[in-house]
mmCIF file of the N, C-alpha and C atoms, coordinates in Angstrom:
data_MODEL
# 
_entry.id   MODEL 
# 
loop_
_atom_site.group_PDB 
_atom_site.id 
_atom_site.type_symbol 
_atom_site.label_atom_id 
_atom_site.label_alt_id 
_atom_site.label_comp_id 
_atom_site.label_asym_id 
_atom_site.label_entity_id 
_atom_site.label_seq_id 
_atom_site.pdbx_PDB_ins_code 
_atom_site.Cartn_x 
_atom_site.Cartn_y 
_atom_site.Cartn_z 
_atom_site.occupancy 
_atom_site.B_iso_or_equiv 
_atom_site.pdbx_formal_charge 
_atom_site.auth_seq_id 
_atom_site.auth_comp_id 
_atom_site.auth_asym_id 
_atom_site.auth_atom_id 
_atom_site.pdbx_PDB_model_num 
ATOM 1   N N  . UNK A 1 1  ? 1.158   -1.231 -0.325  1.00 0.00 ? 1  UNK A N  1 
ATOM 2   C CA . UNK A 1 1  ? -0.546  0.164  0.354   1.00 0.00 ? 1  UNK A CA 1 
ATOM 3   C C  . UNK A 1 1  ? 1.324   1.109  -0.119  1.00 0.00 ? 1  UNK A C  1 
ATOM 4   N N  . UNK A 1 2  ? 2.317   1.186  0.609   1.00 0.00 ? 2  UNK A N  1 
ATOM 5   C CA . UNK A 1 2  ? 3.029   2.329  1.283   1.00 0.00 ? 2  UNK A CA 1 
ATOM 6   C C  . UNK A 1 2  ? 3.487   2.642  -0.378  1.00 0.00 ? 2  UNK A C  1 
ATOM 7   N N  . UNK A 1 3  ? 4.445   2.087  -1.655  1.00 0.00 ? 3  UNK A N  1 
ATOM 8   C CA . UNK A 1 3  ? 4.914   1.549  -2.722  1.00 0.00 ? 3  UNK A CA 1 
ATOM 9   C C  . UNK A 1 3  ? 3.810   2.403  -3.130  1.00 0.00 ? 3  UNK A C  1 
ATOM 10  N N  . UNK A 1 4  ? 2.313   2.105  -3.888  1.00 0.00 ? 4  UNK A N  1 
ATOM 11  C CA . UNK A 1 4  ? 1.192   2.367  -4.304  1.00 0.00 ? 4  UNK A CA 1 
ATOM 12  C C  . UNK A 1 4  ? 1.013   4.153  -4.157  1.00 0.00 ? 4  UNK A C  1 
ATOM 13  N N  . UNK A 1 5  ? 0.620   4.254  -2.809  1.00 0.00 ? 5  UNK A N  1 
ATOM 14  C CA . UNK A 1 5  ? 0.833   5.766  -2.482  1.00 0.00 ? 5  UNK A CA 1 
ATOM 15  C C  . UNK A 1 5  ? 1.868   6.469  -3.016  1.00 0.00 ? 5  UNK A C  1 
ATOM 16  N N  . UNK A 1 6  ? 3.033   6.057  -2.696  1.00 0.00 ? 6  UNK A N  1 
ATOM 17  C CA . UNK A 1 6  ? 4.213   6.986  -3.181  1.00 0.00 ? 6  UNK A CA 1 
ATOM 18  C C  . UNK A 1 6  ? 4.304   6.767  -4.684  1.00 0.00 ? 6  UNK A C  1 
ATOM 19  N N  . UNK A 1 7  ? 3.768   5.752  -5.399  1.00 0.00 ? 7  UNK A N  1 
ATOM 20  C CA . UNK A 1 7  ? 4.368   6.156  -6.780  1.00 0.00 ? 7  UNK A CA 1 
ATOM 21  C C  . UNK A 1 7  ? 3.240   6.856  -7.450  1.00 0.00 ? 7  UNK A C  1 
ATOM 22  N N  . UNK A 1 8  ? 1.726   7.016  -6.428  1.00 0.00 ? 8  UNK A N  1 
ATOM 23  C CA . UNK A 1 8  ? 0.752   8.140  -7.237  1.00 0.00 ? 8  UNK A CA 1 
ATOM 24  C C  . UNK A 1 8  ? 1.594   9.684  -7.380  1.00 0.00 ? 8  UNK A C  1 
ATOM 25  N N  . UNK A 1 9  ? 2.334   9.994  -5.369  1.00 0.00 ? 9  UNK A N  1 
ATOM 26  C CA . UNK A 1 9  ? 2.612   11.151 -5.352  1.00 0.00 ? 9  UNK A CA 1 
ATOM 27  C C  . UNK A 1 9  ? 3.608   11.328 -6.362  1.00 0.00 ? 9  UNK A C  1 
ATOM 28  N N  . UNK A 1 10 ? 4.502   10.667 -7.258  1.00 0.00 ? 10 UNK A N  1 
ATOM 29  C CA . UNK A 1 10 ? 5.358   10.848 -7.678  1.00 0.00 ? 10 UNK A CA 1 
ATOM 30  C C  . UNK A 1 10 ? 4.799   11.119 -9.260  1.00 0.00 ? 10 UNK A C  1 
ATOM 31  N N  . UNK A 1 11 ? 3.970   10.400 -9.826  1.00 0.00 ? 11 UNK A N  1 
ATOM 32  C CA . UNK A 1 11 ? 3.450   10.583 -10.494 1.00 0.00 ? 11 UNK A CA 1 
ATOM 33  C C  . UNK A 1 11 ? 2.909   12.498 -10.804 1.00 0.00 ? 11 UNK A C  1 
ATOM 34  N N  . UNK A 1 12 ? 2.069   12.989 -9.833  1.00 0.00 ? 12 UNK A N  1 
ATOM 35  C CA . UNK A 1 12 ? 1.246   14.046 -9.752  1.00 0.00 ? 12 UNK A CA 1 
ATOM 36  C C  . UNK A 1 12 ? 2.454   15.049 -10.550 1.00 0.00 ? 12 UNK A C  1 
ATOM 37  N N  . UNK A 1 13 ? 3.807   14.938 -10.408 1.00 0.00 ? 13 UNK A N  1 
ATOM 38  C CA . UNK A 1 13 ? 4.762   15.752 -10.688 1.00 0.00 ? 13 UNK A CA 1 
ATOM 39  C C  . UNK A 1 13 ? 4.703   16.420 -12.554 1.00 0.00 ? 13 UNK A C  1 
ATOM 40  N N  . UNK A 1 14 ? 4.986   14.570 -12.902 1.00 0.00 ? 14 UNK A N  1 
ATOM 41  C CA . UNK A 1 14 ? 5.273   14.940 -14.515 1.00 0.00 ? 14 UNK A CA 1 
ATOM 42  C C  . UNK A 1 14 ? 3.806   15.515 -15.631 1.00 0.00 ? 14 UNK A C  1 
ATOM 43  N N  . UNK A 1 15 ? 2.532   14.996 -14.557 1.00 0.00 ? 15 UNK A N  1 
ATOM 44  C CA . UNK A 1 15 ? 1.022   15.238 -14.599 1.00 0.00 ? 15 UNK A CA 1 
ATOM 45  C C  . UNK A 1 15 ? 0.936   16.641 -14.686 1.00 0.00 ? 15 UNK A C  1 
ATOM 46  N N  . UNK A 1 16 ? 1.030   16.824 -13.814 1.00 0.00 ? 16 UNK A N  1 
ATOM 47  C CA . UNK A 1 16 ? 0.792   18.668 -13.628 1.00 0.00 ? 16 UNK A CA 1 
ATOM 48  C C  . UNK A 1 16 ? 1.762   19.520 -14.787 1.00 0.00 ? 16 UNK A C  1 
ATOM 49  N N  . UNK A 1 17 ? 3.404   19.197 -14.773 1.00 0.00 ? 17 UNK A N  1 
ATOM 50  C CA . UNK A 1 17 ? 3.762   19.761 -15.549 1.00 0.00 ? 17 UNK A CA 1 
ATOM 51  C C  . UNK A 1 17 ? 2.948   19.412 -17.104 1.00 0.00 ? 17 UNK A C  1 
ATOM 52  N N  . UNK A 1 18 ? 3.390   18.309 -17.374 1.00 0.00 ? 18 UNK A N  1 
ATOM 53  C CA . UNK A 1 18 ? 2.023   18.384 -19.065 1.00 0.00 ? 18 UNK A CA 1 
ATOM 54  C C  . UNK A 1 18 ? 0.751   19.233 -18.709 1.00 0.00 ? 18 UNK A C  1 
ATOM 55  N N  . UNK A 1 19 ? 0.226   19.692 -17.903 1.00 0.00 ? 19 UNK A N  1 
ATOM 56  C CA . UNK A 1 19 ? -1.120  20.068 -17.639 1.00 0.00 ? 19 UNK A CA 1 
ATOM 57  C C  . UNK A 1 19 ? -0.588  21.278 -18.024 1.00 0.00 ? 19 UNK A C  1 
ATOM 58  N N  . UNK A 1 20 ? 0.567   22.310 -17.126 1.00 0.00 ? 20 UNK A N  1 
ATOM 59  C CA . UNK A 1 20 ? 0.524   23.695 -17.433 1.00 0.00 ? 20 UNK A CA 1 
ATOM 60  C C  . UNK A 1 20 ? 0.980   23.817 -18.758 1.00 0.00 ? 20 UNK A C  1 
ATOM 61  N N  . UNK A 1 21 ? 2.486   23.072 -19.628 1.00 0.00 ? 21 UNK A N  1 
ATOM 62  C CA . UNK A 1 21 ? 2.623   23.458 -20.246 1.00 0.00 ? 21 UNK A CA 1 
ATOM 63  C C  . UNK A 1 21 ? 1.294   23.221 -21.504 1.00 0.00 ? 21 UNK A C  1 
ATOM 64  N N  . UNK A 1 22 ? 0.947   22.309 -21.468 1.00 0.00 ? 22 UNK A N  1 
ATOM 65  C CA . UNK A 1 22 ? -0.184  22.175 -22.651 1.00 0.00 ? 22 UNK A CA 1 
ATOM 66  C C  . UNK A 1 22 ? -1.310  23.466 -22.286 1.00 0.00 ? 22 UNK A C  1 
ATOM 67  N N  . UNK A 1 23 ? -1.489  23.694 -20.991 1.00 0.00 ? 23 UNK A N  1 
ATOM 68  C CA . UNK A 1 23 ? -2.262  24.407 -21.135 1.00 0.00 ? 23 UNK A CA 1 
ATOM 69  C C  . UNK A 1 23 ? -2.084  26.112 -21.545 1.00 0.00 ? 23 UNK A C  1 
ATOM 70  N N  . UNK A 1 24 ? -0.618  26.403 -21.692 1.00 0.00 ? 24 UNK A N  1 
ATOM 71  C CA . UNK A 1 24 ? 0.172   27.440 -21.886 1.00 0.00 ? 24 UNK A CA 1 
ATOM 72  C C  . UNK A 1 24 ? 0.080   27.710 -23.344 1.00 0.00 ? 24 UNK A C  1 
ATOM 73  N N  . UNK A 1 25 ? 0.445   26.272 -23.581 1.00 0.00 ? 25 UNK A N  1 
ATOM 74  C CA . UNK A 1 25 ? -0.055  26.376 -25.301 1.00 0.00 ? 25 UNK A CA 1 
ATOM 75  C C  . UNK A 1 25 ? -0.598  26.454 -26.082 1.00 0.00 ? 25 UNK A C  1 
ATOM 76  N N  . UNK A 1 26 ? -1.820  26.317 -25.740 1.00 0.00 ? 26 UNK A N  1 
ATOM 77  C CA . UNK A 1 26 ? -3.464  26.423 -26.315 1.00 0.00 ? 26 UNK A CA 1 
ATOM 78  C C  . UNK A 1 26 ? -3.745  28.006 -25.878 1.00 0.00 ? 26 UNK A C  1 
ATOM 79  N N  . UNK A 1 27 ? -3.162  28.730 -24.537 1.00 0.00 ? 27 UNK A N  1 
ATOM 80  C CA . UNK A 1 27 ? -3.448  29.791 -24.592 1.00 0.00 ? 27 UNK A CA 1 
ATOM 81  C C  . UNK A 1 27 ? -2.584  31.037 -25.593 1.00 0.00 ? 27 UNK A C  1 
ATOM 82  N N  . UNK A 1 28 ? -1.649  30.215 -25.691 1.00 0.00 ? 28 UNK A N  1 
ATOM 83  C CA . UNK A 1 28 ? -0.664  31.134 -26.179 1.00 0.00 ? 28 UNK A CA 1 
ATOM 84  C C  . UNK A 1 28 ? -0.952  31.476 -27.845 1.00 0.00 ? 28 UNK A C  1 
ATOM 85  N N  . UNK A 1 29 ? -1.070  29.931 -28.156 1.00 0.00 ? 29 UNK A N  1 
ATOM 86  C CA . UNK A 1 29 ? -1.826  29.699 -29.970 1.00 0.00 ? 29 UNK A CA 1 
ATOM 87  C C  . UNK A 1 29 ? -3.500  30.202 -29.972 1.00 0.00 ? 29 UNK A C  1 
ATOM 88  N N  . UNK A 1 30 ? -4.160  31.151 -28.853 1.00 0.00 ? 30 UNK A N  1 
ATOM 89  C CA . UNK A 1 30 ? -4.957  31.509 -29.749 1.00 0.00 ? 30 UNK A CA 1 
ATOM 90  C C  . UNK A 1 30 ? -5.249  33.185 -30.472 1.00 0.00 ? 30 UNK A C  1 
ATOM 91  N N  . UNK A 1 31 ? -6.017  32.830 -31.216 1.00 0.00 ? 31 UNK A N  1 
ATOM 92  C CA . UNK A 1 31 ? -6.422  34.118 -31.907 1.00 0.00 ? 31 UNK A CA 1 
ATOM 93  C C  . UNK A 1 31 ? -6.200  35.845 -31.395 1.00 0.00 ? 31 UNK A C  1 
ATOM 94  N N  . UNK A 1 32 ? -5.653  36.102 -31.748 1.00 0.00 ? 32 UNK A N  1 
ATOM 95  C CA . UNK A 1 32 ? -5.111  37.822 -31.254 1.00 0.00 ? 32 UNK A CA 1 
ATOM 96  C C  . UNK A 1 32 ? -4.722  37.866 -29.963 1.00 0.00 ? 32 UNK A C  1 
ATOM 97  N N  . UNK A 1 33 ? -4.899  38.737 -29.040 1.00 0.00 ? 33 UNK A N  1 
ATOM 98  C CA . UNK A 1 33 ? -4.571  39.023 -27.943 1.00 0.00 ? 33 UNK A CA 1 
ATOM 99  C C  . UNK A 1 33 ? -5.549  39.715 -26.809 1.00 0.00 ? 33 UNK A C  1 
ATOM 100 N N  . UNK A 1 34 ? -5.226  39.490 -25.799 1.00 0.00 ? 34 UNK A N  1 
ATOM 101 C CA . UNK A 1 34 ? -5.983  40.178 -24.188 1.00 0.00 ? 34 UNK A CA 1 
ATOM 102 C C  . UNK A 1 34 ? -6.808  41.198 -24.595 1.00 0.00 ? 34 UNK A C  1 
ATOM 103 N N  . UNK A 1 35 ? -5.574  42.017 -25.192 1.00 0.00 ? 35 UNK A N  1 
ATOM 104 C CA . UNK A 1 35 ? -5.859  43.661 -25.323 1.00 0.00 ? 35 UNK A CA 1 
ATOM 105 C C  . UNK A 1 35 ? -6.820  43.505 -26.042 1.00 0.00 ? 35 UNK A C  1 
ATOM 106 N N  . UNK A 1 36 ? -7.030  42.948 -27.162 1.00 0.00 ? 36 UNK A N  1 
ATOM 107 C CA . UNK A 1 36 ? -7.990  43.262 -28.676 1.00 0.00 ? 36 UNK A CA 1 
ATOM 108 C C  . UNK A 1 36 ? -9.141  42.674 -28.067 1.00 0.00 ? 36 UNK A C  1 
ATOM 109 N N  . UNK A 1 37 ? -9.513  41.674 -27.467 1.00 0.00 ? 37 UNK A N  1 
ATOM 110 C CA . UNK A 1 37 ? -10.491 41.450 -27.137 1.00 0.00 ? 37 UNK A CA 1 
ATOM 111 C C  . UNK A 1 37 ? -11.343 41.763 -25.956 1.00 0.00 ? 37 UNK A C  1 
ATOM 112 N N  . UNK A 1 38 ? -10.697 42.761 -25.113 1.00 0.00 ? 38 UNK A N  1 
ATOM 113 C CA . UNK A 1 38 ? -11.280 43.347 -24.084 1.00 0.00 ? 38 UNK A CA 1 
ATOM 114 C C  . UNK A 1 38 ? -11.899 44.311 -24.796 1.00 0.00 ? 38 UNK A C  1 
ATOM 115 N N  . UNK A 1 39 ? -11.303 45.274 -26.424 1.00 0.00 ? 39 UNK A N  1 
ATOM 116 C CA . UNK A 1 39 ? -11.468 46.109 -26.375 1.00 0.00 ? 39 UNK A CA 1 
ATOM 117 C C  . UNK A 1 39 ? -12.366 45.818 -27.859 1.00 0.00 ? 39 UNK A C  1 
ATOM 118 N N  . UNK A 1 40 ? -12.922 44.526 -27.999 1.00 0.00 ? 40 UNK A N  1 
ATOM 119 C CA . UNK A 1 40 ? -13.840 44.562 -29.033 1.00 0.00 ? 40 UNK A CA 1 
ATOM 120 C C  . UNK A 1 40 ? -13.579 44.331 -29.931 1.00 0.00 ? 40 UNK A C  1 
ATOM 121 N N  . UNK A 1 41 ? -12.225 44.473 -30.750 1.00 0.00 ? 41 UNK A N  1 
ATOM 122 C CA . UNK A 1 41 ? -11.836 44.573 -31.972 1.00 0.00 ? 41 UNK A CA 1 
ATOM 123 C C  . UNK A 1 41 ? -11.585 43.004 -32.174 1.00 0.00 ? 41 UNK A C  1 
ATOM 124 N N  . UNK A 1 42 ? -11.378 42.459 -31.733 1.00 0.00 ? 42 UNK A N  1 
ATOM 125 C CA . UNK A 1 42 ? -11.032 40.964 -32.371 1.00 0.00 ? 42 UNK A CA 1 
ATOM 126 C C  . UNK A 1 42 ? -12.512 40.501 -33.241 1.00 0.00 ? 42 UNK A C  1 
ATOM 127 N N  . UNK A 1 43 ? -13.227 40.927 -32.866 1.00 0.00 ? 43 UNK A N  1 
ATOM 128 C CA . UNK A 1 43 ? -15.236 40.266 -33.499 1.00 0.00 ? 43 UNK A CA 1 
ATOM 129 C C  . UNK A 1 43 ? -15.217 41.550 -34.697 1.00 0.00 ? 43 UNK A C  1 
ATOM 130 N N  . UNK A 1 44 ? -14.213 42.225 -34.739 1.00 0.00 ? 44 UNK A N  1 
ATOM 131 C CA . UNK A 1 44 ? -14.380 43.446 -35.919 1.00 0.00 ? 44 UNK A CA 1 
ATOM 132 C C  . UNK A 1 44 ? -15.216 44.322 -35.140 1.00 0.00 ? 44 UNK A C  1 
ATOM 133 N N  . UNK A 1 45 ? -15.109 45.301 -34.209 1.00 0.00 ? 45 UNK A N  1 
ATOM 134 C CA . UNK A 1 45 ? -15.883 46.478 -33.307 1.00 0.00 ? 45 UNK A CA 1 
ATOM 135 C C  . UNK A 1 45 ? -14.885 47.544 -34.754 1.00 0.00 ? 45 UNK A C  1 
ATOM 136 N N  . UNK A 1 46 ? -13.930 47.261 -34.545 1.00 0.00 ? 46 UNK A N  1 
ATOM 137 C CA . UNK A 1 46 ? -13.252 48.256 -36.019 1.00 0.00 ? 46 UNK A CA 1 
ATOM 138 C C  . UNK A 1 46 ? -12.811 49.748 -34.973 1.00 0.00 ? 46 UNK A C  1 
ATOM 139 N N  . UNK A 1 47 ? -12.635 49.701 -33.955 1.00 0.00 ? 47 UNK A N  1 
ATOM 140 C CA . UNK A 1 47 ? -12.733 51.187 -33.591 1.00 0.00 ? 47 UNK A CA 1 
ATOM 141 C C  . UNK A 1 47 ? -11.043 51.187 -33.269 1.00 0.00 ? 47 UNK A C  1 
ATOM 142 N N  . UNK A 1 48 ? -10.080 52.152 -34.199 1.00 0.00 ? 48 UNK A N  1 
ATOM 143 C CA . UNK A 1 48 ? -8.859  52.373 -33.869 1.00 0.00 ? 48 UNK A CA 1 
ATOM 144 C C  . UNK A 1 48 ? -8.410  52.260 -32.804 1.00 0.00 ? 48 UNK A C  1 
ATOM 145 N N  . UNK A 1 49 ? -7.463  52.411 -31.797 1.00 0.00 ? 49 UNK A N  1 
ATOM 146 C CA . UNK A 1 49 ? -6.948  52.429 -31.096 1.00 0.00 ? 49 UNK A CA 1 
ATOM 147 C C  . UNK A 1 49 ? -6.288  54.047 -30.878 1.00 0.00 ? 49 UNK A C  1 
ATOM 148 N N  . UNK A 1 50 ? -6.265  54.641 -29.655 1.00 0.00 ? 50 UNK A N  1 
ATOM 149 C CA . UNK A 1 50 ? -6.325  56.083 -29.753 1.00 0.00 ? 50 UNK A CA 1 
ATOM 150 C C  . UNK A 1 50 ? -5.127  56.237 -29.275 1.00 0.00 ? 50 UNK A C  1 
ATOM 151 N N  . UNK A 1 51 ? -4.263  57.588 -29.002 1.00 0.00 ? 51 UNK A N  1 
ATOM 152 C CA . UNK A 1 51 ? -2.675  57.541 -28.580 1.00 0.00 ? 51 UNK A CA 1 
ATOM 153 C C  . UNK A 1 51 ? -2.851  56.692 -26.678 1.00 0.00 ? 51 UNK A C  1 
ATOM 154 N N  . UNK A 1 52 ? -3.541  57.105 -25.911 1.00 0.00 ? 52 UNK A N  1 
ATOM 155 C CA . UNK A 1 52 ? -3.705  57.114 -24.680 1.00 0.00 ? 52 UNK A CA 1 
ATOM 156 C C  . UNK A 1 52 ? -3.978  55.223 -24.540 1.00 0.00 ? 52 UNK A C  1 
ATOM 157 N N  . UNK A 1 53 ? -4.899  55.065 -25.687 1.00 0.00 ? 53 UNK A N  1 
ATOM 158 C CA . UNK A 1 53 ? -5.111  53.154 -25.147 1.00 0.00 ? 53 UNK A CA 1 
ATOM 159 C C  . UNK A 1 53 ? -4.275  52.542 -25.586 1.00 0.00 ? 53 UNK A C  1 
ATOM 160 N N  . UNK A 1 54 ? -3.216  53.170 -26.944 1.00 0.00 ? 54 UNK A N  1 
ATOM 161 C CA . UNK A 1 54 ? -2.288  52.119 -27.360 1.00 0.00 ? 54 UNK A CA 1 
ATOM 162 C C  . UNK A 1 54 ? -0.911  52.274 -25.957 1.00 0.00 ? 54 UNK A C  1 
ATOM 163 N N  . UNK A 1 55 ? -0.638  53.555 -25.068 1.00 0.00 ? 55 UNK A N  1 
ATOM 164 C CA . UNK A 1 55 ? 0.197   53.175 -23.823 1.00 0.00 ? 55 UNK A CA 1 
ATOM 165 C C  . UNK A 1 55 ? -0.192  52.125 -23.289 1.00 0.00 ? 55 UNK A C  1 
ATOM 166 N N  . UNK A 1 56 ? -1.837  52.410 -22.980 1.00 0.00 ? 56 UNK A N  1 
ATOM 167 C CA . UNK A 1 56 ? -2.200  51.193 -22.200 1.00 0.00 ? 56 UNK A CA 1 
ATOM 168 C C  . UNK A 1 56 ? -2.002  50.094 -22.434 1.00 0.00 ? 56 UNK A C  1 
ATOM 169 N N  . UNK A 1 57 ? -2.591  49.561 -23.850 1.00 0.00 ? 57 UNK A N  1 
ATOM 170 C CA . UNK A 1 57 ? -1.952  48.053 -24.337 1.00 0.00 ? 57 UNK A CA 1 
ATOM 171 C C  . UNK A 1 57 ? -0.699  48.275 -24.590 1.00 0.00 ? 57 UNK A C  1 
ATOM 172 N N  . UNK A 1 58 ? 0.165   48.525 -24.349 1.00 0.00 ? 58 UNK A N  1 
ATOM 173 C CA . UNK A 1 58 ? 2.215   48.739 -24.588 1.00 0.00 ? 58 UNK A CA 1 
ATOM 174 C C  . UNK A 1 58 ? 2.028   48.282 -23.113 1.00 0.00 ? 58 UNK A C  1 
ATOM 175 N N  . UNK A 1 59 ? 1.608   48.890 -22.525 1.00 0.00 ? 59 UNK A N  1 
ATOM 176 C CA . UNK A 1 59 ? 2.147   48.966 -20.515 1.00 0.00 ? 59 UNK A CA 1 
ATOM 177 C C  . UNK A 1 59 ? 1.323   47.205 -20.319 1.00 0.00 ? 59 UNK A C  1 
ATOM 178 N N  . UNK A 1 60 ? 0.104   47.046 -20.608 1.00 0.00 ? 60 UNK A N  1 
ATOM 179 C CA . UNK A 1 60 ? -0.457  45.873 -20.330 1.00 0.00 ? 60 UNK A CA 1 
ATOM 180 C C  . UNK A 1 60 ? -0.240  44.840 -20.924 1.00 0.00 ? 60 UNK A C  1 
ATOM 181 N N  . UNK A 1 61 ? 0.474   44.754 -22.056 1.00 0.00 ? 61 UNK A N  1 
ATOM 182 C CA . UNK A 1 61 ? 1.632   43.787 -22.781 1.00 0.00 ? 61 UNK A CA 1 
ATOM 183 C C  . UNK A 1 61 ? 2.982   43.587 -22.163 1.00 0.00 ? 61 UNK A C  1 
ATOM 184 N N  . UNK A 1 62 ? 3.494   44.422 -21.471 1.00 0.00 ? 62 UNK A N  1 
ATOM 185 C CA . UNK A 1 62 ? 4.970   44.364 -20.648 1.00 0.00 ? 62 UNK A CA 1 
ATOM 186 C C  . UNK A 1 62 ? 4.570   43.846 -19.731 1.00 0.00 ? 62 UNK A C  1 
ATOM 187 N N  . UNK A 1 63 ? 3.819   44.019 -18.689 1.00 0.00 ? 63 UNK A N  1 
ATOM 188 C CA . UNK A 1 63 ? 3.196   43.976 -17.389 1.00 0.00 ? 63 UNK A CA 1 
ATOM 189 C C  . UNK A 1 63 ? 3.312   42.334 -17.700 1.00 0.00 ? 63 UNK A C  1 
ATOM 190 N N  . UNK A 1 64 ? 2.545   41.423 -18.525 1.00 0.00 ? 64 UNK A N  1 
ATOM 191 C CA . UNK A 1 64 ? 2.012   40.390 -18.328 1.00 0.00 ? 64 UNK A CA 1 
ATOM 192 C C  . UNK A 1 64 ? 2.788   39.567 -19.814 1.00 0.00 ? 64 UNK A C  1 
ATOM 193 N N  . UNK A 1 65 ? 4.247   40.173 -20.034 1.00 0.00 ? 65 UNK A N  1 
ATOM 194 C CA . UNK A 1 65 ? 4.889   39.380 -21.175 1.00 0.00 ? 65 UNK A CA 1 
ATOM 195 C C  . UNK A 1 65 ? 4.495   38.784 -21.580 1.00 0.00 ? 65 UNK A C  1 
ATOM 196 N N  . UNK A 1 66 ? 3.283   39.468 -22.862 1.00 0.00 ? 66 UNK A N  1 
ATOM 197 C CA . UNK A 1 66 ? 2.735   39.465 -24.197 1.00 0.00 ? 66 UNK A CA 1 
ATOM 198 C C  . UNK A 1 66 ? 3.710   39.880 -24.981 1.00 0.00 ? 66 UNK A C  1 
ATOM 199 N N  . UNK A 1 67 ? 4.724   40.441 -24.876 1.00 0.00 ? 67 UNK A N  1 
ATOM 200 C CA . UNK A 1 67 ? 5.908   41.268 -25.913 1.00 0.00 ? 67 UNK A CA 1 
ATOM 201 C C  . UNK A 1 67 ? 6.536   40.455 -26.233 1.00 0.00 ? 67 UNK A C  1 
ATOM 202 N N  . UNK A 1 68 ? 6.687   39.621 -25.548 1.00 0.00 ? 68 UNK A N  1 
ATOM 203 C CA . UNK A 1 68 ? 8.131   38.208 -25.527 1.00 0.00 ? 68 UNK A CA 1 
ATOM 204 C C  . UNK A 1 68 ? 7.506   36.849 -25.866 1.00 0.00 ? 68 UNK A C  1 
ATOM 205 N N  . UNK A 1 69 ? 8.848   36.259 -26.799 1.00 0.00 ? 69 UNK A N  1 
ATOM 206 C CA . UNK A 1 69 ? 8.369   35.227 -27.410 1.00 0.00 ? 69 UNK A CA 1 
ATOM 207 C C  . UNK A 1 69 ? 8.007   33.640 -26.226 1.00 0.00 ? 69 UNK A C  1 
ATOM 208 N N  . UNK A 1 70 ? 7.031   32.843 -26.765 1.00 0.00 ? 70 UNK A N  1 
ATOM 209 C CA . UNK A 1 70 ? 6.022   32.368 -25.776 1.00 0.00 ? 70 UNK A CA 1 
ATOM 210 C C  . UNK A 1 70 ? 7.001   31.584 -24.724 1.00 0.00 ? 70 UNK A C  1 
ATOM 211 N N  . UNK A 1 71 ? 8.748   30.916 -25.395 1.00 0.00 ? 71 UNK A N  1 
ATOM 212 C CA . UNK A 1 71 ? 9.787   30.327 -24.335 1.00 0.00 ? 71 UNK A CA 1 
ATOM 213 C C  . UNK A 1 71 ? 10.327  31.493 -23.525 1.00 0.00 ? 71 UNK A C  1 
ATOM 214 N N  . UNK A 1 72 ? 9.985   32.524 -23.136 1.00 0.00 ? 72 UNK A N  1 
ATOM 215 C CA . UNK A 1 72 ? 10.449  33.724 -22.142 1.00 0.00 ? 72 UNK A CA 1 
ATOM 216 C C  . UNK A 1 72 ? 9.175   33.681 -21.414 1.00 0.00 ? 72 UNK A C  1 
ATOM 217 N N  . UNK A 1 73 ? 7.777   33.443 -21.879 1.00 0.00 ? 73 UNK A N  1 
ATOM 218 C CA . UNK A 1 73 ? 6.644   33.669 -21.316 1.00 0.00 ? 73 UNK A CA 1 
ATOM 219 C C  . UNK A 1 73 ? 6.544   32.901 -20.544 1.00 0.00 ? 73 UNK A C  1 
ATOM 220 N N  . UNK A 1 74 ? 6.967   31.159 -20.708 1.00 0.00 ? 74 UNK A N  1 
ATOM 221 C CA . UNK A 1 74 ? 6.182   30.557 -20.017 1.00 0.00 ? 74 UNK A CA 1 
ATOM 222 C C  . UNK A 1 74 ? 7.161   30.612 -18.641 1.00 0.00 ? 74 UNK A C  1 
# 
């Protein structure tokens, strides 16, 4: 019984690693970015970003590492 529990606990580590890598990959492969989706531009809202909004978008991307390659963001 003890070996069964130890095996199960040790299998948690690779399982959680695989789950996090897969979920991160799916989020990075999704079209658009979170800033576009929050402003409605992803669905064709069409409004161009103004000066202040583009600065806010850049700050948002920098804060959440969306301006870096995928392997750096993870």
